[in-house]
Structures are given as C-alpha cells and as structure tokens.
GUDREN-56428 format. One record per atom (N, C-alpha, C, O): chain; x, y, z; atom name. Coordinates in pm, 1 decimal, always signed. Each point is the difference from the previous one (the first is absolute). Layout:
BEGIN
(atom "A" (X Y Z) "CA")
...
REM end
This chain:
BEGIN
(atom "A" (-11337.0 -612.4 -852.8) "N")
(atom "A" (+131.0 +76.0 -27.3) "CA")
(atom "A" (-18.8 -18.4 -161.4) "C")
(atom "A" (-57.5 -98.7 -45.9) "O")
(atom "A" (+122.9 +225.6 -53.5) "N")
(atom "A" (-11.6 -4.7 -130.7) "CA")
(atom "A" (+132.2 -55.1 -20.3) "C")
(atom "A" (+92.0 -13.0 +80.7) "O")
(atom "A" (-102.5 -29.6 -254.4) "N")
(atom "A" (+133.7 -53.2 -65.5) "CA")
(atom "A" (+67.5 +116.4 -45.7) "C")
(atom "A" (-40.7 +113.3 -25.9) "O")
(atom "A" (+172.1 -175.7 +21.0) "N")
(atom "A" (+109.3 +106.6 -24.7) "CA")
(atom "A" (+8.1 +0.5 -142.2) "C")
(atom "A" (-20.8 -112.2 -46.2) "O")
(atom "A" (+50.6 +225.4 -63.7) "N")
(atom "A" (-20.3 +9.4 -112.0) "CA")
(atom "A" (+157.3 +6.1 +18.5) "C")
(atom "A" (+60.4 +17.1 +105.9) "O")
(atom "A" (+6.9 -39.6 -267.7) "N")
(atom "A" (+150.3 -6.3 -22.1) "CA")
(atom "A" (+45.3 +145.0 +37.6) "C")
(atom "A" (+109.7 +13.1 +54.3) "O")
(atom "A" (-167.2 +68.0 -73.3) "N")
(atom "A" (+64.5 +115.7 +19.3) "CA")
(atom "A" (-18.1 +51.5 +147.3) "C")
(atom "A" (+83.0 +84.7 +32.9) "O")
(atom "A" (-199.4 -128.7 +86.1) "N")
(atom "A" (+56.6 +18.8 +129.4) "CA")
(atom "A" (+94.7 -78.1 +61.2) "C")
(atom "A" (+59.4 +42.0 +99.3) "O")
(atom "A" (-33.5 -171.5 -155.1) "N")
(atom "A" (+122.6 -88.6 +53.6) "CA")
(atom "A" (+122.3 +106.4 -62.8) "C")
(atom "A" (+57.0 +78.9 +75.4) "O")
(atom "A" (-35.0 -84.5 -175.6) "N")
(atom "A" (+99.8 +74.1 -47.7) "CA")
(atom "A" (+74.1 +160.0 +95.5) "C")
(atom "A" (+116.7 +36.0 +15.1) "O")
(atom "A" (-268.0 +34.2 +38.4) "N")
(atom "A" (+15.2 +103.9 +97.1) "CA")
(atom "A" (+28.8 -92.0 +137.5) "C")
(atom "A" (+86.5 +52.9 +69.8) "O")
(atom "A" (-125.1 -145.5 -29.3) "N")
(atom "A" (+35.0 -35.2 +127.8) "CA")
(atom "A" (+151.0 -50.0 -3.5) "C")
(atom "A" (+82.7 +31.4 +85.7) "O")
(atom "A" (-55.3 -117.8 -201.7) "N")
(atom "A" (+147.9 -54.4 -16.5) "CA")
(atom "A" (+113.3 +145.8 +41.0) "C")
(atom "A" (+94.2 +10.8 +78.6) "O")
(atom "A" (-178.4 +112.0 -202.2) "N")
(atom "A" (+81.1 +104.3 +20.1) "CA")
(atom "A" (+23.8 +78.3 +125.4) "C")
(atom "A" (+69.8 +100.7 +12.2) "O")
(atom "A" (-145.0 -168.9 +86.3) "N")
(atom "A" (+27.8 +91.8 +102.7) "CA")
(atom "A" (+85.0 -61.0 +138.8) "C")
(atom "A" (+37.2 +53.3 +104.5) "O")
(atom "A" (-25.7 -211.0 -167.3) "N")
(atom "A" (+59.0 -90.4 +87.0) "CA")
(atom "A" (+156.7 +50.7 +60.1) "C")
(atom "A" (+26.2 -2.4 +120.3) "O")
(atom "A" (+61.2 +43.4 -215.0) "N")
(atom "A" (+105.4 +20.9 +61.3) "CA")
(atom "A" (+5.4 +130.6 +68.2) "C")
(atom "A" (+70.4 +13.3 +100.1) "O")
(atom "A" (-143.2 +88.2 -150.0) "N")
(atom "A" (-4.3 +124.1 +54.3) "CA")
(atom "A" (-53.5 -33.6 +209.9) "C")
(atom "A" (+28.4 +56.4 +105.7) "O")
(atom "A" (-120.3 -185.4 -148.5) "N")
(atom "A" (-63.1 -24.2 +168.5) "CA")
(atom "A" (+109.3 -51.3 +63.4) "C")
(atom "A" (+33.1 +22.8 +116.4) "O")
(atom "A" (+46.2 -123.1 -230.1) "N")
(atom "A" (+92.3 -70.0 +137.3) "CA")
(atom "A" (+92.8 +108.8 +70.0) "C")
(atom "A" (+24.9 -12.0 +119.9) "O")
(atom "A" (+35.3 +136.9 -207.0) "N")
(atom "A" (+51.0 +75.4 +97.5) "CA")
(atom "A" (-47.9 +69.9 +64.6) "C")
(atom "A" (+75.5 +88.3 +40.7) "O")
(atom "A" (-237.9 -80.7 +13.6) "N")
(atom "A" (-39.8 +86.0 +95.3) "CA")
(atom "A" (-8.1 -59.6 +142.5) "C")
(atom "A" (-13.8 -122.0 +8.3) "O")
(atom "A" (+20.9 +194.3 +102.3) "N")
(atom "A" (+27.9 -42.3 +127.0) "CA")
(atom "A" (-89.8 -68.6 +86.7) "C")
(atom "A" (+26.2 -75.0 +94.0) "O")
(atom "A" (-137.6 +112.3 -140.3) "N")
(atom "A" (-116.5 -48.6 +29.1) "CA")
(atom "A" (-38.7 -101.2 -8.3) "C")
(atom "A" (-112.3 -15.0 +48.4) "O")
(atom "A" (+173.0 -98.2 -106.0) "N")
(atom "A" (-71.9 -104.0 -33.9) "CA")
(atom "A" (+82.0 -122.1 +117.9) "C")
(atom "A" (+111.2 +6.3 +52.4) "O")
(atom "A" (-214.4 -107.0 -42.0) "N")
(atom "A" (+38.8 -135.5 +97.5) "CA")
(atom "A" (+141.5 -58.0 -30.2) "C")
(atom "A" (+43.6 +76.1 -86.3) "O")
(atom "A" (+33.8 -153.4 +107.1) "N")
(atom "A" (+103.9 -84.9 -62.5) "CA")
(atom "A" (-101.9 -85.4 -91.4) "C")
(atom "A" (+48.2 -21.1 -111.3) "O")
(atom "A" (-137.2 -16.5 +124.2) "N")
(atom "A" (-90.4 -121.8 -85.6) "CA")
(atom "A" (-29.9 +83.4 -90.6) "C")
(atom "A" (+53.4 -46.7 -100.6) "O")
(atom "A" (-125.0 +176.8 +61.8) "N")
(atom "A" (-47.2 +42.9 -114.2) "CA")
(atom "A" (+137.1 +68.3 -52.0) "C")
(atom "A" (+8.2 +7.3 -122.6) "O")
(atom "A" (+95.8 +41.7 +193.5) "N")
(atom "A" (+141.6 -9.9 -104.5) "CA")
(atom "A" (+47.9 -118.6 -131.9) "C")
(atom "A" (+41.1 -3.2 -116.0) "O")
(atom "A" (-82.3 -88.7 +235.1) "N")
(atom "A" (+66.1 -144.5 -76.2) "CA")
(atom "A" (-132.4 -36.9 -109.6) "C")
(atom "A" (+28.0 -35.7 -114.5) "O")
(atom "A" (-138.9 +44.4 +148.2) "N")
(atom "A" (-87.2 -28.3 -113.4) "CA")
(atom "A" (+0.9 +110.6 -104.0) "C")
(atom "A" (+1.3 -40.7 -116.1) "O")
(atom "A" (-1.9 +197.4 +137.3) "N")
(atom "A" (+66.4 +67.4 -146.1) "CA")
(atom "A" (+146.0 -32.9 -37.6) "C")
(atom "A" (+50.6 +58.1 -95.9) "O")
(atom "A" (+7.0 -133.0 +154.7) "N")
(atom "A" (+141.8 +4.1 -75.0) "CA")
(atom "A" (-22.3 -128.6 -87.0) "C")
(atom "A" (+44.1 -23.4 -112.5) "O")
(atom "A" (-116.2 -47.0 +185.5) "N")
(atom "A" (-50.9 -149.5 -110.1) "CA")
(atom "A" (-69.2 +40.9 -127.5) "C")
(atom "A" (+35.7 -40.8 -110.5) "O")
(atom "A" (-160.5 +143.1 +135.9) "N")
(atom "A" (-67.7 +39.0 -108.3) "CA")
(atom "A" (+120.3 +61.0 -113.6) "C")
(atom "A" (+4.2 -57.1 -109.0) "O")
(atom "A" (+81.3 +158.7 +131.6) "N")
(atom "A" (+85.4 +42.2 -56.1) "CA")
(atom "A" (+87.0 -97.6 -78.6) "C")
(atom "A" (+3.5 +1.6 -123.1) "O")
(atom "A" (+96.9 -123.6 +230.7) "N")
(atom "A" (+43.5 -86.9 -90.3) "CA")
(atom "A" (-73.3 -92.9 -103.9) "C")
(atom "A" (+52.7 -34.6 -105.7) "O")
(atom "A" (-191.3 -6.1 +149.1) "N")
(atom "A" (-91.6 -81.7 -80.2) "CA")
(atom "A" (-30.3 +120.0 -132.2) "C")
(atom "A" (+33.3 -35.6 -113.1) "O")
(atom "A" (-79.5 +138.7 +126.3) "N")
(atom "A" (-25.2 +68.9 -126.3) "CA")
(atom "A" (+121.9 +36.4 -132.9) "C")
(atom "A" (-20.9 +29.3 -117.7) "O")
(atom "A" (+170.9 -47.9 +205.2) "N")
(atom "A" (+113.6 -18.0 -96.6) "CA")
(atom "A" (-7.7 -88.2 -67.0) "C")
(atom "A" (-5.4 +14.8 -122.1) "O")
(atom "A" (+2.0 -147.3 +186.4) "N")
(atom "A" (+28.7 -111.6 -57.7) "CA")
(atom "A" (-59.4 -88.4 -109.2) "C")
(atom "A" (+29.9 -117.3 -22.5) "O")
(atom "A" (-129.0 +201.6 -48.7) "N")
(atom "A" (-112.0 +12.2 -119.0) "CA")
(atom "A" (-94.8 -24.3 +52.5) "C")
(atom "A" (-9.4 +21.9 +120.8) "O")
(atom "A" (-109.5 -83.7 -203.1) "N")
(atom "A" (-100.4 -8.7 -0.7) "CA")
(atom "A" (-100.4 -47.0 +123.2) "C")
(atom "A" (-27.0 -118.9 +17.0) "O")
(atom "A" (-47.4 +268.4 +102.3) "N")
(atom "A" (-31.5 -67.2 +124.5) "CA")
(atom "A" (-130.4 +84.1 -17.7) "C")
(atom "A" (-33.8 +112.4 -37.1) "O")
(atom "A" (-26.6 -240.7 +89.0) "N")
(atom "A" (-154.0 +68.1 +54.0) "CA")
(atom "A" (-48.5 -41.6 +132.1) "C")
(atom "A" (-47.1 -106.4 +40.2) "O")
(atom "A" (+76.0 +241.3 +27.7) "N")
(atom "A" (-23.7 -20.7 +147.9) "CA")
(atom "A" (-124.4 -94.5 +12.1) "C")
(atom "A" (-73.9 -24.0 -95.5) "O")
(atom "A" (+55.7 -32.2 +232.7) "N")
(atom "A" (-152.4 -30.5 +27.5) "CA")
(atom "A" (-106.9 +80.9 +68.2) "C")
(atom "A" (+49.4 +79.1 +80.4) "O")
(atom "A" (-180.7 -74.3 -87.6) "N")
(atom "A" (-97.0 +69.9 +38.2) "CA")
(atom "A" (+88.3 +30.0 +128.5) "C")
(atom "A" (+60.7 +106.7 +9.2) "O")
(atom "A" (-55.3 -204.1 +89.9) "N")
(atom "A" (+40.5 +21.0 +151.1) "CA")
(atom "A" (+147.8 +109.4 +3.9) "C")
(atom "A" (+4.2 +96.0 +77.0) "O")
(atom "A" (+84.0 -122.5 -150.5) "N")
(atom "A" (+86.5 +85.7 -53.9) "CA")
(atom "A" (-15.4 +156.4 -52.7) "C")
(atom "A" (+81.8 +83.2 +39.4) "O")
(atom "A" (-164.9 -53.6 -109.4) "N")
(atom "A" (+3.1 +107.6 -45.4) "CA")
(atom "A" (-144.1 +51.7 +110.9) "C")
(atom "A" (-31.1 +118.2 -14.2) "O")
(atom "A" (-13.8 -161.6 +70.0) "N")
(atom "A" (-79.6 +48.2 +105.2) "CA")
(atom "A" (+115.2 +71.1 +105.7) "C")
(atom "A" (-12.5 +117.4 +35.1) "O")
(atom "A" (+117.7 -197.3 +7.5) "N")
(atom "A" (+90.3 +57.0 +82.2) "CA")
(atom "A" (+83.5 +88.0 -73.1) "C")
(atom "A" (+85.5 +47.4 +74.9) "O")
(atom "A" (-77.0 -9.9 -182.8) "N")
(atom "A" (+70.6 +99.0 -93.0) "CA")
(atom "A" (-92.2 +82.7 +36.9) "C")
(atom "A" (+26.8 +52.3 +108.2) "O")
(atom "A" (-112.4 -23.3 -148.5) "N")
(atom "A" (-138.9 +101.1 +46.4) "CA")
(atom "A" (+8.2 +65.9 +118.7) "C")
(atom "A" (-9.1 +122.4 +9.4) "O")
(atom "A" (+24.8 -192.3 +76.2) "N")
(atom "A" (+10.3 +27.6 +130.3) "CA")
(atom "A" (+103.7 +95.8 +48.6) "C")
(atom "A" (-14.0 +114.4 +43.1) "O")
(atom "A" (+118.3 -185.2 -59.4) "N")
(atom "A" (+179.1 +59.8 +26.9) "CA")
(atom "A" (+9.8 +93.2 -83.1) "C")
(atom "A" (+100.2 +68.4 +20.8) "O")
(atom "A" (-181.2 -25.6 -134.0) "N")
(atom "A" (+78.3 +87.9 -120.9) "CA")
(atom "A" (-140.7 +172.8 +30.5) "C")
(atom "A" (+19.5 +120.0 -19.2) "O")
(atom "A" (-148.1 -196.7 +71.6) "N")
(atom "A" (-116.0 +117.7 +52.8) "CA")
(atom "A" (+86.3 +54.8 +112.2) "C")
(atom "A" (+16.0 +122.0 +4.9) "O")
(atom "A" (+37.8 -195.5 +80.4) "N")
(atom "A" (+10.5 +27.1 +154.4) "CA")
(atom "A" (+134.4 +118.8 -23.7) "C")
(atom "A" (+1.4 +105.8 +63.0) "O")
(atom "A" (+93.6 -138.7 -150.4) "N")
(atom "A" (+96.1 +87.3 -43.4) "CA")
(atom "A" (-31.4 +143.7 -84.0) "C")
(atom "A" (+62.8 +103.5 +22.2) "O")
(atom "A" (-156.2 -113.7 -108.9) "N")
(atom "A" (-68.2 +86.3 -80.1) "CA")
(atom "A" (-23.3 +71.1 +123.4) "C")
(atom "A" (+94.9 +73.4 +27.6) "O")
(atom "A" (-212.9 -69.9 +76.5) "N")
(atom "A" (-47.6 +31.4 +50.3) "CA")
(atom "A" (+118.0 +83.5 +110.2) "C")
(atom "A" (-8.2 +117.4 +36.1) "O")
(atom "A" (+82.5 -186.4 -9.7) "N")
(atom "A" (+110.3 +91.2 +95.5) "CA")
(atom "A" (+53.1 +42.2 -42.1) "C")
(atom "A" (+78.3 +54.6 +77.7) "O")
(atom "A" (-42.6 -18.3 -248.6) "N")
(atom "A" (+77.6 +45.9 -79.0) "CA")
(atom "A" (-83.0 +144.4 -28.3) "C")
(atom "A" (+68.6 +102.1 +5.5) "O")
(atom "A" (-215.0 -87.6 -36.0) "N")
(atom "A" (-81.0 +82.4 +8.1) "CA")
(atom "A" (-43.8 +117.6 +114.2) "C")
(atom "A" (-77.3 +95.0 -12.7) "O")
(atom "A" (+154.6 -137.7 +125.1) "N")
(atom "A" (-11.3 +62.5 +147.2) "CA")
(atom "A" (+119.8 +21.4 +25.0) "C")
(atom "A" (+20.1 +15.5 +120.5) "O")
(atom "A" (+91.3 -6.1 -200.6) "N")
(atom "A" (+71.2 +37.9 +19.3) "CA")
(atom "A" (+129.5 -60.5 +98.2) "C")
(atom "A" (+77.6 +39.6 +87.0) "O")
(atom "A" (-104.9 -140.6 -150.1) "N")
(atom "A" (+104.5 -132.6 +22.4) "CA")
(atom "A" (+94.6 -17.9 -57.6) "C")
(atom "A" (+82.4 +91.3 -5.9) "O")
(atom "A" (-62.9 -190.2 -45.5) "N")
(atom "A" (+109.1 -65.2 -55.0) "CA")
(atom "A" (+15.8 +94.8 -174.9) "C")
(atom "A" (-103.3 +32.1 -58.8) "O")
(atom "A" (+182.8 -13.8 +24.5) "N")
(atom "A" (+49.7 +44.2 -114.8) "CA")
(atom "A" (+69.8 -91.8 -127.0) "C")
(atom "A" (+112.9 -47.8 +11.6) "O")
(atom "A" (-192.5 +31.1 -127.9) "N")
(atom "A" (+36.2 -110.0 -128.0) "CA")
(atom "A" (+177.0 +20.4 +2.9) "C")
(atom "A" (+49.9 +96.3 +58.4) "O")
(atom "A" (-8.4 -148.0 -93.6) "N")
(atom "A" (+159.3 +32.7 +30.9) "CA")
(atom "A" (+108.2 -137.7 -56.3) "C")
(atom "A" (+122.0 +7.1 +15.0) "O")
REM end
C-alpha cells in the first residue's frame, strides 16, 4: 500500500459527504464516512493508514459507479 499525501487525503475527505448520500453504501460504510466528515471538521485530523485505505476503497467504488452512469454528484 502506498502512503497518501495531504492532497489525496483532502480529495478523499472531499468525497465523504457526497458518498454518504449514495444509496450504494452499507450501513457501516455510511457511518464510517459520516465519522470521517465529523472528524475532519473538528480540527487537525490525520486519518490512519487503515482509514485512508478504507476511504480509498469506498471512493474508488463510488467513482467507478459514477463513471459507468450510476450516481451523480449532488
């Protein structure tokens, strides 16, 4: 696994509120994304490697579905 730069973390966190509104998440994924949003707004937040990997997986799946005509940003 490669480490994430601050730009990638910012991009992943940018997607979290959008992804939370997606209908394709499990309850756990929705709760995780909401938690990431809350933590990022609380101040200096540095997600762990495991949290970053989880956000990558969720965002990649979301973007893949979006690219295939699924969910639209909104």
